[in-house]
Each structure stands twice: as C-alpha cells, then as structure tokens.
C-alpha positions as CSV (number, residue, x, y, z in Angstrom):
1,M,-171.4,-91.2,80.6
2,P,-170.5,-94.4,78.7
3,E,-171.7,-92.8,75.5
4,L,-169.7,-89.7,76.1
5,R,-166.6,-91.8,76.7
6,R,-167.2,-93.7,73.5
7,I,-167.5,-90.5,71.4
8,L,-164.4,-89.0,73.0
9,G,-162.3,-92.2,72.6
10,Y,-161.7,-92.3,76.3
11,R,-159.0,-94.5,77.7
12,P,-157.3,-94.5,81.1
13,L,-153.7,-93.5,81.5
14,T,-151.5,-96.6,81.2
15,S,-147.9,-97.4,80.7
16,I,-147.9,-96.0,77.1
17,C,-145.6,-93.0,76.5
18,K,-148.5,-90.5,76.0
19,A,-152.2,-90.6,76.8
20,V,-155.2,-88.4,77.0
21,I,-157.6,-88.4,79.9
22,V,-161.1,-86.9,79.5
23,F,-163.0,-85.9,82.6
24,V,-166.8,-85.2,82.3
25,L,-168.8,-83.5,85.1
26,G,-172.3,-82.4,84.4
27,S,-171.9,-80.9,81.0
28,T,-168.4,-79.6,81.6
29,L,-165.5,-81.3,79.7
30,M,-161.8,-80.8,80.4
31,I,-158.7,-82.6,79.2
32,A,-155.4,-83.6,80.8
33,W,-152.3,-84.7,79.1
34,A,-149.5,-86.9,80.1
35,T,-146.3,-86.5,78.0
36,E,-143.0,-88.2,77.6
37,E,-139.7,-86.4,78.3
38,L,-137.9,-85.3,75.1
39,P,-134.6,-83.5,74.6
40,I,-134.4,-79.9,73.5
41,C,-134.1,-79.6,69.7
42,Q,-130.5,-78.6,68.5
43,G,-129.5,-76.4,65.6
44,K,-131.3,-73.8,63.5
45,D,-132.5,-76.0,60.7
46,V,-136.0,-77.2,61.7
47,R,-135.9,-79.8,59.0
48,N,-133.4,-81.8,61.1
49,W,-135.5,-81.7,64.3
50,D,-136.7,-85.1,65.3
51,R,-138.1,-86.5,68.5
52,C,-137.3,-83.3,70.4
53,V,-138.9,-80.2,71.9
54,G,-138.3,-76.9,70.2
55,T,-139.6,-73.4,69.6
56,I,-140.1,-71.7,66.2
57,T,-141.2,-68.1,65.7
58,I,-142.6,-66.8,62.4
59,K,-142.7,-63.0,62.8
60,G,-146.2,-61.7,62.2
61,E,-147.7,-65.2,61.9
62,Y,-147.2,-67.5,65.0
63,V,-145.1,-68.9,67.7
64,Y,-145.0,-72.7,68.3
65,K,-143.3,-74.5,71.2
66,G,-143.7,-78.2,71.4
67,E,-142.7,-81.6,70.0
68,F,-141.2,-82.3,66.5
69,R,-141.0,-85.4,64.5
70,L,-139.0,-85.5,61.2
71,G,-138.9,-81.7,60.9
72,K,-142.7,-81.2,61.5
73,K,-144.9,-80.3,64.4
74,N,-145.9,-83.7,65.7
75,G,-147.1,-84.5,69.2
76,Y,-148.0,-82.1,72.0
77,G,-147.4,-78.4,71.6
78,I,-148.5,-74.8,72.2
79,Y,-149.4,-72.6,69.2
80,I,-149.9,-68.8,69.6
81,T,-151.2,-66.8,66.6
82,T,-149.5,-63.4,66.1
83,N,-151.0,-62.2,62.8
84,R,-153.2,-59.1,62.6
85,Y,-156.4,-61.1,62.2
86,Y,-156.2,-63.7,65.0
87,K,-153.6,-62.1,67.2
88,G,-153.7,-63.6,70.7
89,N,-155.4,-66.9,69.8
90,K,-153.7,-69.9,71.5
91,Y,-154.0,-73.6,70.9
92,V,-152.7,-76.2,73.3
93,G,-152.9,-79.8,72.2
94,Y,-151.8,-82.4,69.7
95,F,-150.4,-82.0,66.2
96,Q,-149.8,-84.3,63.3
97,D,-147.7,-83.3,60.2
98,D,-147.9,-79.6,61.1
99,Q,-151.7,-79.6,61.7
100,K,-153.8,-79.6,64.8
101,D,-154.9,-83.2,65.2
102,G,-156.3,-84.9,68.3
103,K,-157.3,-83.6,71.7
104,G,-156.8,-79.9,72.2
105,S,-157.8,-76.7,73.8
106,Y,-158.3,-73.4,71.9
107,Q,-158.6,-70.0,73.6
108,Y,-159.7,-67.2,71.4
109,A,-158.6,-63.6,71.9
110,S,-162.3,-62.7,71.7
111,G,-163.0,-64.6,74.9
112,D,-164.5,-67.7,73.3
113,S,-163.0,-71.1,74.0
114,F,-163.1,-74.7,72.8
115,V,-161.9,-78.0,74.3
116,G,-162.3,-81.2,72.3
117,D,-161.3,-83.0,69.1
118,F,-159.4,-81.5,66.1
119,K,-158.7,-82.9,62.7
120,N,-157.0,-81.2,59.7
121,N,-156.6,-78.0,61.7
122,R,-160.3,-77.7,62.4
123,R,-162.8,-78.7,65.1
124,N,-163.9,-82.2,64.1
125,G,-165.4,-84.7,66.5
126,F,-166.8,-84.1,70.0
127,G,-166.1,-80.9,72.1
128,L,-167.3,-78.1,74.3
129,F,-167.5,-74.6,72.8
130,T,-168.0,-71.8,75.4
131,F,-168.9,-68.3,74.2
132,K,-167.6,-65.2,75.9
133,N,-171.1,-64.4,77.2
134,G,-171.4,-67.7,79.0
135,D,-173.5,-69.6,76.4
136,R,-172.1,-73.0,75.5
137,Y,-172.5,-75.8,73.0
138,E,-171.5,-79.4,73.8
139,G,-171.7,-82.0,71.1
140,E,-170.3,-82.9,67.7
141,F,-168.5,-80.7,65.2
142,K,-167.5,-81.0,61.5
143,D,-165.1,-78.6,59.8
144,D,-165.4,-76.0,62.6
145,K,-169.2,-76.1,62.6
146,R,-171.8,-77.7,64.9
147,D,-172.8,-80.9,63.0
148,G,-174.4,-83.9,64.7
149,H,-175.9,-84.5,68.1
150,G,-175.5,-81.5,70.5
151,T,-176.9,-79.3,73.2
152,F,-176.8,-75.5,73.2
153,T,-177.2,-74.1,76.7
154,R,-177.8,-70.4,77.2
155,I,-176.5,-68.6,80.2
156,T,-180.1,-68.4,81.4
157,G,-180.3,-72.2,81.6
158,E,-182.4,-72.6,78.5
159,K,-181.4,-75.6,76.4
160,L,-181.7,-76.5,72.7
161,I,-181.1,-80.2,72.2
162,G,-181.1,-82.1,69.0
163,V,-179.3,-82.7,65.7
164,W,-177.3,-79.9,64.2
165,A,-176.3,-79.4,60.5
166,N,-174.1,-76.7,59.1
167,D,-174.0,-74.8,62.4
168,V,-177.8,-74.6,62.9
169,L,-180.3,-76.8,64.8
170,A,-181.9,-78.9,62.2
171,K,-183.9,-81.4,64.4
172,V,-185.1,-80.8,67.9
173,S,-185.4,-83.6,70.5
174,E,-186.7,-83.4,74.1
175,K,-183.9,-85.7,75.3
176,D,-181.0,-87.0,73.2
177,P,-179.3,-90.3,74.2
178,G,-175.9,-89.7,75.6
179,L,-176.3,-86.0,76.3
180,L,-177.2,-84.6,79.7
181,A,-180.5,-82.6,79.4
182,K,-183.0,-81.3,81.8
183,K,-186.5,-82.7,81.1
184,D,-189.2,-80.1,81.0
185,S,-192.7,-81.4,80.2
186,E,-194.2,-77.9,80.2
187,K,-191.9,-76.3,77.8
188,K,-190.4,-77.8,74.7
189,P,-187.9,-76.2,72.3
190,S,-189.3,-74.8,69.1
191,T,-189.2,-77.2,66.1
192,Q,-188.3,-74.5,63.6
193,E,-184.7,-74.0,62.7
194,T,-183.1,-71.9,65.3
195,K,-179.7,-70.2,65.2
196,P,-178.8,-69.3,68.8
197,K,-177.4,-65.9,69.5
198,S,-173.6,-65.7,69.9
199,S,-173.4,-68.5,67.4
200,E,-170.6,-67.1,65.4
201,I,-167.5,-69.1,66.3
202,S,-163.9,-67.9,65.6
203,T,-161.5,-70.2,64.0
204,A,-158.1,-70.1,65.8
205,S,-156.5,-70.1,69.4
206,T,-155.4,-71.6,72.9
207,D,-154.5,-71.4,76.6
208,N,-151.2,-73.0,77.6
209,S,-152.9,-75.2,80.2
210,R,-153.8,-78.9,80.5
211,Q,-156.9,-79.1,82.6
212,K,-159.2,-81.6,84.4
213,V,-162.3,-81.3,86.4
214,A,-162.9,-83.4,89.5
215,G,-165.4,-83.6,92.3
216,T,-169.2,-84.0,92.6
217,A,-170.5,-80.5,93.1
218,K,-173.4,-79.4,90.8
219,V,-171.9,-76.9,88.4
220,E,-175.1,-75.7,86.5
221,N,-176.0,-72.0,87.0
222,L,-172.7,-71.3,88.8
223,P,-170.1,-68.8,87.5
224,P,-167.5,-70.6,85.3
225,L,-164.2,-71.7,86.8
226,Q,-161.8,-70.5,84.1
227,V,-158.2,-70.3,85.2
228,N,-155.9,-68.0,83.3
229,A,-152.2,-68.0,84.2
230,R,-149.2,-66.1,82.8
231,A,-145.6,-66.3,83.8
232,S,-143.1,-63.5,83.2
233,N,-139.7,-64.1,81.7
234,P,-137.0,-65.1,84.3
235,D,-134.9,-62.3,85.6
236,S,-131.1,-62.5,86.1
237,N,-131.7,-64.6,89.2
238,G,-134.2,-66.9,87.5
239,I,-137.2,-65.4,89.4
240,V,-140.6,-65.5,87.5
241,V,-143.8,-63.9,88.5
242,I,-146.9,-66.1,87.9
243,D,-150.1,-64.1,87.6
244,I,-153.3,-66.3,88.1
245,S,-157.0,-65.4,87.8
246,T,-159.7,-68.0,88.4
247,G,-162.8,-65.8,88.0
248,V,-164.4,-67.1,91.2
249,D,-164.0,-67.2,94.9
250,T,-161.1,-69.6,95.4
251,S,-160.7,-71.8,98.5
252,S,-157.3,-73.3,97.6
253,L,-154.5,-72.8,95.1
254,K,-151.3,-74.9,94.9
255,I,-148.2,-74.6,92.8
256,N,-146.2,-77.8,92.6
257,G,-148.0,-79.0,95.7
258,R,-147.3,-75.9,97.8
259,E,-150.4,-74.3,99.2
260,E,-150.9,-70.6,98.5
261,G,-154.3,-70.3,100.3
262,G,-157.7,-68.9,99.2
263,S,-158.7,-65.7,97.5
264,S,-162.2,-64.1,97.4
265,T,-161.2,-62.3,94.1
266,G,-159.6,-65.4,92.6
267,K,-156.5,-63.4,91.7
268,Y,-152.9,-64.3,92.6
269,S,-149.4,-63.0,91.9
270,I,-146.7,-65.5,93.0
271,K,-143.0,-65.7,92.6
272,R,-141.1,-68.8,91.8
273,V,-137.6,-69.7,90.5
274,A,-137.1,-71.4,87.2
275,R,-134.3,-74.0,86.8
276,V,-131.3,-72.8,84.7
277,G,-130.7,-74.3,81.3
278,Q,-134.0,-76.2,81.0
279,V,-137.7,-75.9,80.9
280,T,-139.5,-75.7,84.3
281,D,-143.1,-76.9,84.6
282,F,-145.3,-75.2,87.2
283,D,-148.3,-77.4,88.1
284,I,-151.2,-75.3,89.3
285,S,-154.1,-76.8,91.2
286,V,-157.2,-74.7,91.9
287,K,-160.3,-75.4,94.0
288,D,-163.2,-73.0,94.3
289,I,-165.8,-72.7,97.2
290,F,-168.3,-74.8,95.2
291,G,-166.0,-77.8,95.3
292,R,-164.9,-77.7,91.7
293,S,-161.3,-78.1,90.8
294,T,-159.0,-77.7,87.8
295,D,-155.3,-78.2,87.1
296,L,-153.1,-76.6,84.5
297,V,-149.4,-76.5,83.7
298,I,-147.4,-73.5,82.5
299,S,-143.8,-74.0,81.3
300,V,-141.0,-71.5,81.6
301,S,-137.6,-71.8,79.8
302,R,-134.6,-70.2,81.4
303,K,-131.5,-69.9,79.2
304,I,-128.0,-70.1,80.6
305,E,-126.4,-66.6,80.9
306,L,-123.1,-66.6,79.0
307,D,-121.8,-63.2,80.1
308,A,-118.7,-64.8,81.6
309,V,-117.6,-65.9,78.1
310,G,-116.0,-62.5,77.5
311,P,-116.0,-60.0,74.6
312,E,-116.6,-60.9,71.0
313,L,-113.7,-62.1,68.8
314,N,-111.6,-59.1,67.7
315,P,-108.8,-60.0,65.3
316,E,-108.2,-56.3,64.6
317,S,-106.8,-55.9,68.1
318,I,-103.8,-58.1,67.0
319,P,-100.9,-56.2,65.5
320,T,-100.2,-57.5,62.0
321,R,-97.1,-59.7,61.8
322,I,-95.5,-61.2,58.7
323,T,-93.5,-64.4,59.0
324,G,-90.8,-65.4,56.6
325,D,-92.4,-68.3,54.8
326,S,-95.9,-69.6,55.7
327,I,-99.0,-70.7,53.9
328,A,-102.6,-71.4,55.0
329,I,-105.4,-73.5,53.7
330,I,-108.7,-72.7,55.4
331,I,-111.9,-74.8,54.8
332,G,-115.3,-74.2,56.3
333,V,-118.5,-76.1,55.3
334,N,-121.7,-75.1,56.8
335,K,-124.3,-75.7,54.1
336,Y,-123.7,-79.3,53.0
337,R,-125.5,-80.5,49.9
338,S,-127.1,-83.7,51.2
339,I,-126.4,-84.1,54.9
340,P,-127.3,-82.0,58.0
341,W,-125.6,-78.6,58.1
342,S,-122.6,-77.9,60.3
343,D,-123.7,-74.9,62.2
344,H,-121.4,-71.8,62.0
345,S,-118.6,-73.7,60.2
346,S,-118.3,-71.2,57.4
347,N,-118.3,-68.4,59.9
348,D,-115.4,-70.2,61.7
349,A,-113.3,-70.3,58.6
350,R,-114.2,-66.8,57.4
351,L,-113.0,-65.3,60.6
352,F,-110.0,-67.6,61.0
353,F,-108.7,-66.0,57.7
354,E,-108.1,-62.8,59.7
355,Y,-106.3,-64.7,62.5
356,A,-104.1,-66.4,59.9
357,R,-103.2,-63.0,58.5
358,K,-102.8,-61.1,61.7
359,A,-101.7,-63.6,64.4
360,L,-99.9,-66.2,62.4
361,G,-98.4,-63.7,59.9
362,V,-99.5,-65.4,56.7
363,R,-99.6,-63.1,53.6
364,V,-103.0,-62.7,52.0
365,D,-101.7,-64.1,48.7
366,K,-100.6,-67.2,50.6
367,I,-104.0,-68.0,52.1
368,K,-106.6,-70.1,50.3
369,L,-110.2,-69.9,51.7
370,L,-112.8,-72.5,50.6
371,L,-116.4,-72.1,51.9
372,D,-119.5,-74.2,51.5
373,E,-120.1,-75.2,47.8
374,N,-116.5,-74.1,46.9
375,A,-115.2,-76.7,49.4
376,S,-116.1,-79.6,47.2
377,E,-113.9,-82.8,47.1
378,T,-112.5,-81.8,43.7
379,E,-111.6,-78.2,44.8
380,I,-109.9,-79.3,48.0
381,V,-107.8,-81.9,46.2
382,K,-106.8,-79.4,43.5
383,I,-105.6,-77.0,46.2
384,L,-103.6,-79.8,47.9
385,K,-102.1,-81.3,44.7
386,L,-101.6,-78.2,42.5
387,W,-101.7,-74.9,44.5
388,L,-99.9,-76.1,47.6
389,P,-96.7,-77.4,45.9
390,K,-96.4,-74.2,43.8
391,H,-96.5,-71.9,46.9
392,S,-94.3,-74.0,49.2
393,N,-90.5,-74.2,49.6
394,R,-89.2,-77.5,50.7
395,G,-87.6,-77.5,54.2
396,S,-88.6,-73.9,55.0
397,T,-92.4,-73.4,54.7
398,T,-94.8,-73.6,57.6
399,V,-98.2,-75.0,56.4
400,Y,-101.4,-74.2,58.4
401,L,-104.5,-76.2,57.7
402,F,-107.8,-75.2,59.3
403,F,-111.0,-77.3,58.8
404,S,-114.4,-76.7,60.3
405,G,-117.2,-79.1,59.2
406,H,-118.2,-82.7,59.5
407,G,-115.9,-85.6,60.0
408,Y,-116.5,-89.4,60.0
409,I,-114.7,-92.7,60.3
410,S,-114.2,-95.0,57.3
411,N,-116.3,-98.1,57.4
412,L,-113.6,-99.9,55.4
413,N,-110.4,-99.2,57.4
414,G,-111.2,-97.0,60.3
415,D,-109.4,-94.0,58.8
416,F,-110.5,-90.5,59.8
417,L,-112.5,-88.8,57.0
418,F,-113.0,-85.0,56.3
419,L,-116.4,-84.5,54.7
420,P,-116.4,-82.0,51.8
421,Y,-119.5,-80.1,50.6
422,D,-120.6,-82.7,48.1
423,V,-120.1,-85.9,50.2
424,D,-122.5,-88.7,49.6
425,M,-123.0,-90.8,52.7
426,D,-124.0,-93.9,50.6
427,L,-120.6,-93.6,48.9
428,I,-118.7,-92.0,51.7
429,D,-115.3,-93.7,51.2
430,R,-115.3,-92.5,47.6
431,T,-116.7,-88.9,48.1
432,S,-114.8,-87.9,51.2
433,L,-111.2,-87.0,52.0
434,R,-109.1,-89.5,54.0
435,Q,-107.1,-87.8,56.7
436,S,-104.1,-89.9,55.8
437,E,-104.3,-88.8,52.2
438,V,-104.6,-85.1,53.2
439,F,-101.6,-85.4,55.5
440,K,-99.5,-87.2,52.9
441,L,-100.1,-84.4,50.3
442,I,-99.0,-81.9,52.9
443,N,-96.0,-84.0,53.9
444,D,-95.0,-84.4,50.2
445,V,-94.2,-80.7,49.8
446,G,-91.6,-81.1,52.6
447,P,-92.7,-78.4,55.0
448,Q,-90.5,-77.3,57.9
449,K,-93.6,-77.9,60.0
450,A,-97.3,-78.2,59.6
451,I,-100.0,-77.1,62.1
452,V,-103.5,-78.5,61.6
453,F,-106.6,-77.2,63.5
454,V,-109.7,-79.5,63.2
455,D,-113.0,-78.2,64.5
456,S,-114.8,-81.4,63.6
457,C,-115.7,-84.7,65.3
458,F,-115.7,-88.3,64.0
459,S,-118.6,-89.6,66.1
460,G,-121.2,-89.7,63.3
461,F,-123.1,-86.7,64.7
462,S,-123.3,-83.1,63.6
463,K,-122.3,-80.2,65.8
464,A,-126.0,-79.8,66.7
465,G,-126.1,-83.5,67.9
466,N,-128.0,-84.8,64.8
467,K,-127.0,-88.1,63.2
468,L,-125.3,-87.7,59.8
469,V,-127.0,-90.9,58.6
470,Q,-130.7,-90.5,59.3
471,N,-132.7,-93.4,60.7
472,S,-129.5,-95.3,61.6
473,R,-128.6,-96.6,65.0
474,P,-125.9,-94.6,66.9
475,L,-122.5,-96.1,66.3
476,A,-119.5,-96.4,68.6
477,L,-117.1,-95.1,66.0
478,V,-113.5,-95.9,66.9
479,P,-110.5,-95.3,64.5
480,S,-108.4,-98.3,63.8
481,H,-105.2,-96.2,64.2
482,E,-104.0,-92.6,64.4
483,I,-102.2,-91.2,61.4
484,R,-99.0,-89.5,62.5
485,H,-96.3,-87.7,60.5
486,E,-93.2,-86.3,62.0
487,N,-93.7,-82.7,60.8
488,I,-97.5,-82.6,61.2
489,N,-99.0,-81.3,64.5
490,I,-102.7,-81.6,65.1
491,I,-105.1,-80.0,67.6
492,T,-108.6,-81.4,67.3
493,A,-111.8,-80.0,68.8
494,S,-112.7,-83.2,70.7
495,Q,-111.7,-86.8,71.5
496,A,-112.5,-89.4,68.8
497,N,-115.7,-90.6,70.5
498,E,-117.0,-87.1,71.4
499,I,-119.1,-84.5,69.5
500,S,-117.6,-81.2,68.5
501,F,-120.3,-78.7,69.4
502,S,-121.2,-75.2,68.1
503,S,-122.9,-72.4,70.0
504,D,-125.6,-70.1,68.7
505,S,-124.6,-67.5,71.3
506,L,-121.0,-67.5,70.2
507,K,-122.0,-67.9,66.5
508,H,-119.0,-70.3,66.2
509,G,-117.9,-73.8,67.0
510,I,-116.9,-73.8,70.7
511,F,-113.4,-75.0,69.7
512,S,-113.0,-72.4,66.9
513,Y,-114.1,-69.6,69.2
514,F,-111.5,-70.3,71.9
515,L,-108.8,-71.2,69.4
516,M,-109.1,-67.7,68.0
517,K,-109.5,-66.2,71.4
518,G,-106.3,-67.9,72.4
519,L,-104.5,-66.5,69.3
520,E,-105.5,-63.0,70.4
521,G,-103.2,-63.5,73.4
522,N,-105.3,-65.3,76.0
523,A,-103.2,-68.4,75.5
524,D,-100.0,-66.7,76.5
525,L,-100.1,-68.4,79.9
526,D,-96.6,-67.4,81.0
527,G,-96.9,-63.8,79.9
528,N,-93.8,-63.8,77.7
529,K,-95.6,-62.5,74.6
530,A,-95.1,-65.8,72.8
531,I,-97.6,-68.6,72.4
532,T,-96.5,-72.2,72.0
533,L,-98.6,-75.1,70.7
534,G,-98.6,-76.6,74.2
535,E,-99.8,-73.3,75.8
536,L,-102.6,-73.1,73.2
537,H,-103.6,-76.6,73.9
538,S,-103.6,-76.0,77.7
539,Y,-105.8,-72.9,77.2
540,L,-108.2,-74.9,75.0
541,E,-108.2,-77.8,77.5
542,R,-109.4,-75.4,80.2
543,E,-111.9,-73.2,78.3
544,V,-113.6,-75.6,75.9
545,P,-114.8,-78.2,78.5
546,R,-115.8,-75.4,80.8
547,F,-118.0,-73.7,78.2
548,A,-119.4,-77.0,77.0
549,S,-120.4,-77.9,80.5
550,T,-122.7,-74.9,80.7
551,L,-124.6,-76.5,77.8
552,N,-124.6,-79.9,79.6
553,K,-122.1,-81.2,77.0
554,V,-118.8,-82.9,77.1
555,Q,-116.0,-81.8,74.8
556,N,-112.2,-82.2,75.3
557,P,-109.7,-80.9,72.7
558,N,-106.7,-83.2,71.8
559,L,-103.1,-82.5,70.8
560,L,-101.0,-84.8,68.6
561,G,-97.6,-83.3,68.1
562,N,-94.8,-81.3,69.6
563,P,-96.1,-78.9,72.4
564,S,-92.9,-76.8,72.3
565,I,-93.5,-75.5,68.8
566,T,-93.8,-71.7,68.8
567,L,-96.9,-70.4,67.0
568,I,-96.5,-66.7,67.8
569,E,-93.0,-65.2,68.4
570,P,-92.5,-62.4,70.9
571,R,-92.2,-59.0,69.4
C-alpha cells in the first residue's frame, strides 16, 4: 500500500482548493475529486474565459464541460468525443493547457475503461485498465502503452506479473514489490514474451463520474461493480430522470443522501428536480451485497426559461413617420481590435437604425451608422466635427445619438469615456472619446434638443462580465462629475458602478432590447399614442432590472434630462 501511494502521488484532502484522493482495495483503484466553486463562463469568445466553468461544443469532434483558465481547458472537466472514429468515448478528470493532464477516468465506447494518470493527452504513470471482457491490467503506462511494473489479471484469475515494455510482458517475476500478487509455488508464469489476449487498448474516452471504493470485502473473482448513470435534460418543470445501472445485486443506493433501497438487477430510474439557472450536482452512493461501495456525481444544467420576454423585436410593425428636422448617429462596436468584444453591440446598432427610421422618423439620408472597424476614433470624430454640422439646422434640429459598446472612466479626471474600435487601454485617455467632448460637439451645432441612448457601462467590465484590463484588480470606478448640457438628455443602460449586460437569448444588450421594445409602443404607459422620455425611462426602469434578475444580475437604467420631452407624437 505505501508503494502504491508513492507511485500515485497520494495525498489526503486538506484545505487546498482542489485535491485528488486515491483509494486502493485489493487491486481495484478508484479516484475521487474535490473541486472549488467557480462561476459560469460569460460570453461567446472562449479566449476570454478565465477561472470559470463553461461548455464548448465542436460539432462532429467533441463536447467539453469544465473549468477554463486563460481561454484554455484547465482544471477539472468532462470531455465527450463525438467524431466518427471514437464517438461515445468520455474522459472525466484534469486538464492543463487543453490537454488531459493529471488524474482521470476514461470510459471507451467499446466497453474498456481506464482510471489513473494522464500526461500530454495520453496514459502516462500509474493506472488500472479494465477490458470489456473482464481482464485487467494494473501498473505503469507510458504513451498509452503498458510500460514498467505491472500485473495483468485474466477474468479466470490467472496473473502475469512483471516488467512491461512497449505493451508486452518483457520480464516475468513471481512477486513484484508494491503490487498485490497471489503466490503460487506450483505454477509460474512463462518466461517468454507474452501478449495477453484483449491487449489492444483504445485511445480516447470517459464516464462523468468521480468514484471511490471503500470497505474491506474481498473483491477478487466477484462480478465488477461498475456504475453507469445518465440524466435526461430537465423538462419545463425542471424534472430530470436519472437512469442508473450497477451491474450487480445492489443493497443500497442513495442520491444526495436519500435512500432509494436495493435492487437485485442493479437498475434504477429515479426522478429529481434540477435547480433553475445553475448546475445541480447529484451525488450517487452505491453499495452492493458484497459490501463494496462506490460514489459518483452527475451534473445537470437547467437554463432559465425566457418565454415571458415576449416576441422578437419587430420594427416593421411600426408605421413609418417622418419628422420635420431630425438626425441620428448610431454607433455599435462588437469586435474590438485589442480588448474583449462587446457582445451583440453591432446587432444593437444595426437594428436601432430601423427604429430611428420608423419610430423616431429620421430620414435615411440623415442617419449615419458606424459598426465595428468603421467605428474608429477618427471616423467618429469626423462624423461629429464634419458631417453633423453640415446636416444640422441651428435651433431646429433634433439630434439622436445611440452608442452600444464599451465605456470606461478616465484615470486622469474621472470623465466618462466612450471606447471606439481601435482603443488602446495603455493609452486610453488618448485613444478614447471623452463624453464631455462628444456632448460639446453636439451642443456646438445648436440643436433644438439632443437625445442620447447609451448601452454601455463605465465599471471597467465588458457586457459578459470580463475585465477590460486583463490581470488587473477590479476597480471601484466612480466619475468625478456628471457632464450636463441644457439641451442634451441622456438615458444610460445602468448606474455608473453597474455592468450593462447582454443576453444571448435576446441577441442584444438587455437595455437595447427593451429600448427598442419600448419604441414599438410598449412604453406608451398612459395609452395616448405618444411616448415621452419619462415614459420610456419608467418602462426601462421596470423591464431591464426584471430581466437582469432572471440572470442573477443587477442593472438599473438612468435618466439625466427632461422627462416631459416627447419622443413619439400621437398620430
């Protein structure tokens, strides 16, 4: 036992964040994991996932659910192969830099299985390989092959003990130190090279369980205790069906401590309820009539149903109206050049173009739309300094500005900053647009009024919750002052210290979605066919926090300006 523990790198579970416990009984080896709690990864760009739990699916290749560090599979995870050659193989264990590395369990679709050490995506170190016919090899591996001290045990009980090289028995010994062997003075293994039957070992797979063996029963010559469990997807009420098979006469089965009783067939089908909006772990404990026990965990994710959000955005349902004198500048930056992307921001701006035309009544030739790389600092300044004055009439033009993207707060003077496509966070005060400068350029054309919609936040985080400056400490960013101009009215997506979130289900920023939904007519709270800035803000104050709460987020829109201004006149 001490020698086995030395080979396996055994250590007891302590106060560290993550540990591996190895249990050895007879010649049976199982592994249990203890893991730290990590948040769910946010956003679609895997490159930005860090210290979180996420799922990626590569169609026709694999599905991975587990921990990420710096955009790579790092830590504990489940990897299921879906390609045509190894479809159904599953690995459960540890990864480092996108490769299997550390303790793990591999269940092959063929019926073979392996529990032990991995390195560089291969079996390297000590482990137990069990063939589908019941034969097993316990010992050392190198590059997926038996290499080093090991024992091959046939289902008949015959043992081949010795030193293996390149997957064949190279040197036979009667009893090898550190390995459990049955001494037989009458019969000794042959000294010639022997390649046991069923020696071909597949090279990819897993079971989504973390197992351990306890007890003192003699397990040799008994049918194997192999627990397989599968959970269905949650139905609309969150109910999942867990199908379990142990392969032996079972005396006890518990799920999260609740006893389900014994089964002579070892088969169970049990209903449970998964928690909404998070991952639910079901701890399964099994004991057979021989006194052997094993534990495993299966995890079920239940998404929040968003049916109550309502229909998709439909600008075509709005009768087109043309106002006397109005102009719109619409900016959306999703794919930033050197900082995390702002999810769905270009989609926000692209669709708001239609609402500016239909709901706000701006003529197409009076709308300027800048998306992604076209929304550079230079292009935005050119629009504000050159295009805007040429298309405005002093004292009579209504100017609309819509911005969806990242914001920040100046380290120099606490001013709000709009971040263009080509912003450089190392030179942020020189490569961004100060809100005060933008508002001054608008104010300089002498508009009758200006309405600004900002789906951005200034907390230093992206809409997916990622830091804009990587490897930095979170900052309590607070503006030194609020820029106010008499004719400029602003509705922002969130308070200064909050994050403005996006939603993959809406395919928009939460604020942008409900802003446009309000302009469709939902913000007409008094039913008079007109929508004021105050009505729109009241509608956003109600709907945005409500939806954000379903994602366990906090977001509260803010109005700076005159709530009595009419955005949409009655027909």
